[in-house]
PyMOL CGO cylinders between C-alpha atoms (Angstrom):
from pymol import cmd
from pymol.cgo import CYLINDER

trace = [
    CYLINDER, 188.84, 14.12, 51.46, 186.97, 13.59, 54.73, 0.3, 1, 1, 1, 1, 1, 1,
    CYLINDER, 186.97, 13.59, 54.73, 186.10, 17.32, 54.84, 0.3, 1, 1, 1, 1, 1, 1,
    CYLINDER, 186.10, 17.32, 54.84, 183.52, 16.39, 52.18, 0.3, 1, 1, 1, 1, 1, 1,
    CYLINDER, 183.52, 16.39, 52.18, 181.67, 14.06, 54.62, 0.3, 1, 1, 1, 1, 1, 1,
    CYLINDER, 181.67, 14.06, 54.62, 179.36, 14.58, 57.61, 0.3, 1, 1, 1, 1, 1, 1,
    CYLINDER, 179.36, 14.58, 57.61, 180.62, 13.09, 60.89, 0.3, 1, 1, 1, 1, 1, 1,
    CYLINDER, 180.62, 13.09, 60.89, 178.17, 10.15, 60.70, 0.3, 1, 1, 1, 1, 1, 1,
    CYLINDER, 178.17, 10.15, 60.70, 178.37, 9.61, 56.92, 0.3, 1, 1, 1, 1, 1, 1,
    CYLINDER, 178.37, 9.61, 56.92, 178.39, 6.18, 55.31, 0.3, 1, 1, 1, 1, 1, 1,
    CYLINDER, 178.39, 6.18, 55.31, 180.61, 5.28, 52.34, 0.3, 1, 1, 1, 1, 1, 1,
    CYLINDER, 180.61, 5.28, 52.34, 179.74, 2.20, 50.29, 0.3, 1, 1, 1, 1, 1, 1,
    CYLINDER, 179.74, 2.20, 50.29, 182.38, 1.17, 47.76, 0.3, 1, 1, 1, 1, 1, 1,
    CYLINDER, 182.38, 1.17, 47.76, 182.27, -1.92, 45.55, 0.3, 1, 1, 1, 1, 1, 1,
    CYLINDER, 182.27, -1.92, 45.55, 183.65, -5.11, 47.10, 0.3, 1, 1, 1, 1, 1, 1,
    CYLINDER, 183.65, -5.11, 47.10, 183.96, -3.52, 50.56, 0.3, 1, 1, 1, 1, 1, 1,
    CYLINDER, 183.96, -3.52, 50.56, 181.85, -3.43, 53.68, 0.3, 1, 1, 1, 1, 1, 1,
    CYLINDER, 181.85, -3.43, 53.68, 179.97, -0.20, 54.32, 0.3, 1, 1, 1, 1, 1, 1,
    CYLINDER, 179.97, -0.20, 54.32, 182.08, 2.29, 56.30, 0.3, 1, 1, 1, 1, 1, 1,
    CYLINDER, 182.08, 2.29, 56.30, 180.42, 4.72, 58.72, 0.3, 1, 1, 1, 1, 1, 1,
    CYLINDER, 180.42, 4.72, 58.72, 182.11, 7.65, 60.43, 0.3, 1, 1, 1, 1, 1, 1,
    CYLINDER, 182.11, 7.65, 60.43, 184.99, 9.91, 59.50, 0.3, 1, 1, 1, 1, 1, 1,
    CYLINDER, 184.99, 9.91, 59.50, 187.73, 7.62, 60.82, 0.3, 1, 1, 1, 1, 1, 1,
    CYLINDER, 187.73, 7.62, 60.82, 186.59, 4.66, 58.70, 0.3, 1, 1, 1, 1, 1, 1,
    CYLINDER, 186.59, 4.66, 58.70, 186.03, 6.83, 55.63, 0.3, 1, 1, 1, 1, 1, 1,
    CYLINDER, 186.03, 6.83, 55.63, 189.43, 8.50, 56.05, 0.3, 1, 1, 1, 1, 1, 1,
    CYLINDER, 189.43, 8.50, 56.05, 191.13, 5.08, 56.29, 0.3, 1, 1, 1, 1, 1, 1,
    CYLINDER, 191.13, 5.08, 56.29, 189.37, 3.90, 53.11, 0.3, 1, 1, 1, 1, 1, 1,
    CYLINDER, 189.37, 3.90, 53.11, 190.36, 6.97, 51.09, 0.3, 1, 1, 1, 1, 1, 1,
    CYLINDER, 190.36, 6.97, 51.09, 193.94, 6.86, 52.46, 0.3, 1, 1, 1, 1, 1, 1,
    CYLINDER, 193.94, 6.86, 52.46, 194.27, 3.30, 51.12, 0.3, 1, 1, 1, 1, 1, 1,
    CYLINDER, 194.27, 3.30, 51.12, 192.72, 4.25, 47.77, 0.3, 1, 1, 1, 1, 1, 1,
    CYLINDER, 192.72, 4.25, 47.77, 194.99, 7.30, 47.33, 0.3, 1, 1, 1, 1, 1, 1,
    CYLINDER, 194.99, 7.30, 47.33, 198.07, 5.22, 48.20, 0.3, 1, 1, 1, 1, 1, 1,
    CYLINDER, 198.07, 5.22, 48.20, 197.57, 3.20, 45.01, 0.3, 1, 1, 1, 1, 1, 1,
    CYLINDER, 197.57, 3.20, 45.01, 200.16, 4.53, 42.51, 0.3, 1, 1, 1, 1, 1, 1,
    CYLINDER, 200.16, 4.53, 42.51, 197.80, 3.76, 39.61, 0.3, 1, 1, 1, 1, 1, 1,
    CYLINDER, 197.80, 3.76, 39.61, 194.81, 5.54, 41.16, 0.3, 1, 1, 1, 1, 1, 1,
    CYLINDER, 194.81, 5.54, 41.16, 192.94, 8.05, 39.02, 0.3, 1, 1, 1, 1, 1, 1,
    CYLINDER, 192.94, 8.05, 39.02, 189.24, 8.94, 39.18, 0.3, 1, 1, 1, 1, 1, 1,
    CYLINDER, 189.24, 8.94, 39.18, 186.88, 11.12, 37.15, 0.3, 1, 1, 1, 1, 1, 1,
    CYLINDER, 186.88, 11.12, 37.15, 183.25, 11.92, 37.96, 0.3, 1, 1, 1, 1, 1, 1,
    CYLINDER, 183.25, 11.92, 37.96, 180.50, 13.17, 35.68, 0.3, 1, 1, 1, 1, 1, 1,
    CYLINDER, 180.50, 13.17, 35.68, 177.29, 14.34, 37.36, 0.3, 1, 1, 1, 1, 1, 1,
    CYLINDER, 177.29, 14.34, 37.36, 174.14, 13.70, 35.33, 0.3, 1, 1, 1, 1, 1, 1,
    CYLINDER, 174.14, 13.70, 35.33, 171.49, 14.79, 37.83, 0.3, 1, 1, 1, 1, 1, 1,
    CYLINDER, 171.49, 14.79, 37.83, 171.38, 17.02, 40.88, 0.3, 1, 1, 1, 1, 1, 1,
    CYLINDER, 171.38, 17.02, 40.88, 168.29, 17.64, 43.02, 0.3, 1, 1, 1, 1, 1, 1,
    CYLINDER, 168.29, 17.64, 43.02, 167.90, 19.87, 46.08, 0.3, 1, 1, 1, 1, 1, 1,
    CYLINDER, 167.90, 19.87, 46.08, 165.00, 19.96, 48.52, 0.3, 1, 1, 1, 1, 1, 1,
    CYLINDER, 165.00, 19.96, 48.52, 165.39, 21.92, 51.72, 0.3, 1, 1, 1, 1, 1, 1,
    CYLINDER, 165.39, 21.92, 51.72, 168.49, 20.76, 53.56, 0.3, 1, 1, 1, 1, 1, 1,
    CYLINDER, 168.49, 20.76, 53.56, 168.86, 17.55, 51.49, 0.3, 1, 1, 1, 1, 1, 1,
    CYLINDER, 168.86, 17.55, 51.49, 170.32, 17.08, 48.03, 0.3, 1, 1, 1, 1, 1, 1,
    CYLINDER, 170.32, 17.08, 48.03, 171.63, 14.29, 45.87, 0.3, 1, 1, 1, 1, 1, 1,
    CYLINDER, 171.63, 14.29, 45.87, 173.95, 13.96, 42.92, 0.3, 1, 1, 1, 1, 1, 1,
    CYLINDER, 173.95, 13.96, 42.92, 173.77, 11.01, 40.53, 0.3, 1, 1, 1, 1, 1, 1,
    CYLINDER, 173.77, 11.01, 40.53, 176.29, 10.30, 37.82, 0.3, 1, 1, 1, 1, 1, 1,
    CYLINDER, 176.29, 10.30, 37.82, 178.99, 8.12, 36.37, 0.3, 1, 1, 1, 1, 1, 1,
    CYLINDER, 178.99, 8.12, 36.37, 182.66, 7.61, 37.08, 0.3, 1, 1, 1, 1, 1, 1,
    CYLINDER, 182.66, 7.61, 37.08, 185.67, 6.09, 35.38, 0.3, 1, 1, 1, 1, 1, 1,
    CYLINDER, 185.67, 6.09, 35.38, 189.03, 5.41, 36.87, 0.3, 1, 1, 1, 1, 1, 1,
    CYLINDER, 189.03, 5.41, 36.87, 192.18, 3.40, 37.16, 0.3, 1, 1, 1, 1, 1, 1,
    CYLINDER, 192.18, 3.40, 37.16, 193.49, 1.31, 40.05, 0.3, 1, 1, 1, 1, 1, 1,
    CYLINDER, 193.49, 1.31, 40.05, 195.88, -1.57, 40.65, 0.3, 1, 1, 1, 1, 1, 1,
    CYLINDER, 195.88, -1.57, 40.65, 194.86, -5.21, 40.50, 0.3, 1, 1, 1, 1, 1, 1,
    CYLINDER, 194.86, -5.21, 40.50, 196.38, -7.90, 42.75, 0.3, 1, 1, 1, 1, 1, 1,
    CYLINDER, 196.38, -7.90, 42.75, 199.40, -8.11, 40.41, 0.3, 1, 1, 1, 1, 1, 1,
    CYLINDER, 199.40, -8.11, 40.41, 199.92, -4.31, 40.78, 0.3, 1, 1, 1, 1, 1, 1,
    CYLINDER, 199.92, -4.31, 40.78, 198.94, -3.77, 37.14, 0.3, 1, 1, 1, 1, 1, 1,
    CYLINDER, 198.94, -3.77, 37.14, 196.79, -0.80, 36.17, 0.3, 1, 1, 1, 1, 1, 1,
    CYLINDER, 196.79, -0.80, 36.17, 193.19, -1.70, 35.37, 0.3, 1, 1, 1, 1, 1, 1,
    CYLINDER, 193.19, -1.70, 35.37, 190.41, 0.64, 34.32, 0.3, 1, 1, 1, 1, 1, 1,
    CYLINDER, 190.41, 0.64, 34.32, 186.77, 0.57, 35.28, 0.3, 1, 1, 1, 1, 1, 1,
    CYLINDER, 186.77, 0.57, 35.28, 183.62, 2.61, 35.23, 0.3, 1, 1, 1, 1, 1, 1,
    CYLINDER, 183.62, 2.61, 35.23, 180.32, 2.74, 37.04, 0.3, 1, 1, 1, 1, 1, 1,
    CYLINDER, 180.32, 2.74, 37.04, 177.62, 4.85, 38.63, 0.3, 1, 1, 1, 1, 1, 1,
    CYLINDER, 177.62, 4.85, 38.63, 177.29, 6.71, 41.90, 0.3, 1, 1, 1, 1, 1, 1,
    CYLINDER, 177.29, 6.71, 41.90, 174.78, 8.50, 44.09, 0.3, 1, 1, 1, 1, 1, 1,
    CYLINDER, 174.78, 8.50, 44.09, 175.83, 10.88, 46.85, 0.3, 1, 1, 1, 1, 1, 1,
    CYLINDER, 175.83, 10.88, 46.85, 173.30, 12.31, 49.30, 0.3, 1, 1, 1, 1, 1, 1,
    CYLINDER, 173.30, 12.31, 49.30, 174.14, 15.61, 50.97, 0.3, 1, 1, 1, 1, 1, 1,
    CYLINDER, 174.14, 15.61, 50.97, 172.70, 17.38, 54.00, 0.3, 1, 1, 1, 1, 1, 1,
    CYLINDER, 172.70, 17.38, 54.00, 173.26, 21.05, 54.74, 0.3, 1, 1, 1, 1, 1, 1,
    CYLINDER, 173.26, 21.05, 54.74, 174.93, 21.16, 58.16, 0.3, 1, 1, 1, 1, 1, 1,
    CYLINDER, 174.93, 21.16, 58.16, 176.09, 24.40, 59.78, 0.3, 1, 1, 1, 1, 1, 1,
    CYLINDER, 176.09, 24.40, 59.78, 175.86, 26.15, 56.40, 0.3, 1, 1, 1, 1, 1, 1,
    CYLINDER, 175.86, 26.15, 56.40, 177.88, 23.53, 54.47, 0.3, 1, 1, 1, 1, 1, 1,
    CYLINDER, 177.88, 23.53, 54.47, 176.73, 20.74, 52.17, 0.3, 1, 1, 1, 1, 1, 1,
    CYLINDER, 176.73, 20.74, 52.17, 178.25, 17.49, 53.49, 0.3, 1, 1, 1, 1, 1, 1,
    CYLINDER, 178.25, 17.49, 53.49, 177.87, 13.96, 52.15, 0.3, 1, 1, 1, 1, 1, 1,
    CYLINDER, 177.87, 13.96, 52.15, 175.83, 11.71, 54.44, 0.3, 1, 1, 1, 1, 1, 1,
    CYLINDER, 175.83, 11.71, 54.44, 175.64, 8.69, 52.09, 0.3, 1, 1, 1, 1, 1, 1,
    CYLINDER, 175.64, 8.69, 52.09, 178.02, 7.95, 49.23, 0.3, 1, 1, 1, 1, 1, 1,
    CYLINDER, 178.02, 7.95, 49.23, 177.55, 4.81, 47.16, 0.3, 1, 1, 1, 1, 1, 1,
    CYLINDER, 177.55, 4.81, 47.16, 179.12, 3.60, 43.96, 0.3, 1, 1, 1, 1, 1, 1,
    CYLINDER, 179.12, 3.60, 43.96, 178.61, 0.50, 41.86, 0.3, 1, 1, 1, 1, 1, 1,
    CYLINDER, 178.61, 0.50, 41.86, 180.73, -0.72, 38.94, 0.3, 1, 1, 1, 1, 1, 1,
    CYLINDER, 180.73, -0.72, 38.94, 179.40, -1.39, 35.46, 0.3, 1, 1, 1, 1, 1, 1,
    CYLINDER, 179.40, -1.39, 35.46, 179.27, -5.09, 34.73, 0.3, 1, 1, 1, 1, 1, 1,
]
cmd.load_cgo(trace, "trace")
């Protein structure tokens, strides 16, 4: 999953401190993927490109485990900003927020 991110990218997930750098982002995704109830779907609603910057905005829905290890579902919105680096589009900022 970290191949998607630039070396100095920042990931901001709900109820977690912002994580910057590939090591921190890799650790976050490793923990998320270790959840046996984890499932995630994205739906992009807007994409804009200008020069070497782009963003994607959309919604997500997914399943994860609560503290009692029971599956819970949720949904929300996200924005991911990309920069074209060495010919590849890499995420430099990735933020999501749950629906309330």
